[in-house]
Steps between C-alpha positions, in 0.01 A plus 500: 500500500594823674838530321341458158243767579776741599696434179189542284397820678848652460507404131151645449595825678812532283295439185242763601775754576674444167166522314409825677837658423492402134142620449556827686819561302321446170206727573531875488416825328646562158503785253686599185755781479675655204876530495807556286791257448823650633748209470542125455698215646485123520569254778571128512211260544523126558202420273554701181858617539421869541214738572465840333409779738436871461493798729176693456438856620133508596287813465474504880876563510601157630761299310431126491661189353288259293563183301445527125342199323729327247314593181434865585712753312551811704733800466631763733252789551207277397176569680366190677216398728588330828262301722549601863370254759491554876442190712258513793702305751847653490435813295777417254494653153546282191567653158430308178551603139169528316534659155707741289297811418733624228860457398706805407715453193 
């Protein structure tokens, strides 16, 4: 009886720890920032074959790398909106492509 209780309590503690880390990592403050596309590249991905990415110069002066969705057409020097998310637990910054404001021709 005692050994089973120990195994169950360790499993429960591990489950609670994993749940806390995943919830705390998902929650955070987010805001939108404007930026300008400076360059592109792609990298290999095991699911789709490749992922398109772009370097964005934000208005705050920081240059970030974001993934571009497959059906979005974007050109160099396009103005875009980026969603910036800061997690509560580790304070990491996550940048996600939101929308193209305009596309220079």
